[in-house]
C-alpha positions, -999 to +999 in steps of 0.1 A: -898-524-841-882-491-853-858-476-831-861-441-814-831-420-797-850-426-762-843-460-765-804-456-759-800-435-733-766-414-728-741-427-707-716-411-688-674-421-688-666-430-658-631-442-662-604-443-690-574-469-693-546-476-713-522-508-711-487-500-725-475-537-722-499-561-729-508-582-699-491-557-672-510-532-658-539-508-663-527-469-665-552-444-656-563-416-680-571-381-674-579-377-710-574-391-738-572-382-776-594-403-804-580-400-836-592-421-864-582-455-875-559-458-843-559-468-807-552-450-777-518-433-776-494-460-763-522-488-757-508-522-760-476-504-775-453-536-762-459-569-760-438-596-742-429-625-764-432-661-745-411-678-766-401-678-805-430-667-823-419-654-854-429-617-849-408-593-874-409-557-862-398-549-899-427-560-911-453-564-880-488-586-879-512-595-859-503-626-837-529-642-809-521-633-774-509-669-768-477-658-784-471-635-754-474-634-721-510-624-708-534-628-682-554-654-696-523-679-688-498-660-668-520-645-635-488-641-617-484-606-640-513-594-620-490-589-588-469-567-610-476-528-609-462-511-641-458-474-654-447-463-686-432-428-695-444-417-726-414-392-728-385-414-718-399-447-727-391-458-692-409-490-680-408-492-643-424-525-622-430-531-590-442-556-566-452-552-535-447-514-540-411-519-542-394-512-579-380-549-592-372-538-627-368-503-648-357-501-684-357-479-710-380-499-735-362-478-771-332-495-763-320-528-765-305-528-726-336-513-714-354-543-728-331-565-714-334-553-681-374-561-683-366-595-700-342-605-673-370-599-643-395-616-663-373-641-670-369-651-633-406-639-624-421-661-650-400-693-653-423-717-642-448-700-675-421-698-702-423-715-732-385-695-739-366-666-734-389-634-730-385-607-753-401-572-752-416-567-789-424-531-805-430-518-842-436-489-854-476-481-854-485-516-844-506-524-814-508-558-798-542-557-793-564-593-794-584-583-822-567-573-855-583-538-866-573-510-844-599-506-817-610-488-785-628-510-760-656-499-746-673-518-710-707-511-697-706-509-659-745-520-657-735-554-675-708-560-646-730-546-621-755-576-633-726-601-629-717-592-595-753-601-588-751-630-602-720-646-587-726-626-554-696-605-550-680-575-563-668-579-599-637-554-603-637-536-635-603-538-643-606-578-647-623-569-680-590-546-688-610-517-713-599-487-724-638-471-715-658-474-686-692-461-691-721-457-667-759-455-676-767-479-695-790-510-686-772-540-682-759-557-716-771-529-739-742-524-759-743-558-769-770-544-792-750-513-807-730-537-831-733-513-860-742-484-843-722-447-841-715-434-810-706-392-801-685-382-779-681-342-783-670-337-817-653-374-817-676-405-834-669-441-827-681-467-847-691-506-827-676-528-850-675-561-825-686-576-793-657-589-771-657-623-764-646-629-729-616-656-716-601-671-688-582-632-682-612-620-665-612-647-639-577-633-623-586-604-595-562-576-605-556-567-570-545-602-554-535-619-588-556-653-578-582-669-600-611-665-578-643-662-604-651-679-637-666-650-656-668-672-688-690-696-673-712-671-655-717-653-688-726-687-704-752-696-676-766-658-681-764-649-718-759-685-735-727-664-747-695-651-735-697-618-748-692-586-725-683-550-741-675-540-777-650-530-797-654-498-816-634-477-842-626-441-842-641-426-870-638-384-859-609-375-841-617-354-806-604-354-769-625-377-742-624-374-704-639-387-674-675-375-670-679-369-709-712-382-723-716-406-747-746-406-770-763-429-799-762-409-832-793-420-855-797-417-894-800-379-898-783-367-870-750-354-867 
């Protein structure tokens, strides 16, 4: 059956987020620049090594998330509220609304301040001293190519109906949350080109969900089994998609996202 533009309704950007430190809290964005071949600015710019990984900042390479502190294993991280300032490079860490650590991640002293706190806070989960990692031009994504992650809120509504309770979208740690698509529509878009104003995104891969989604981002408790729920509903654990930026622009909450078809520009 051939597709027509009507088969992919326009979606609206409901929210935008970045995650400056892998595994730590999201930061909402009022706008985000899309740059060809890049992730969102400062998204997953840093990671915290959980014991020696062999990561070399002079020759950065993709490493699986198991080498770092991350929610799939370390749910206590969700109880920390963090904020990263782009100009000063300062990361502030709060717990229960109280500041517990602060450090300039561009300096050894600042990184050590964060590492010292996390060494105590995550003492039972560490395989070695935690170390804040970064490398010029490198992002610590779960997927080696530089991508933007998209979540369809219609799919999350379907999950919520299945489990009989609200499901916080932030469990899925996406960059772009979209409203207006029917449940699971995004899973059929691999290979499609999406437009947000002048910007263009090419959908390249479904996102396989892990145990990180089981963690409530507010309570830091494992209170659901999202991968198991997806397997029961769909026969797989895919929810959301990765997309590569192929043409630049700026996106904001409220912007429309449409699918481009052959012959459309």
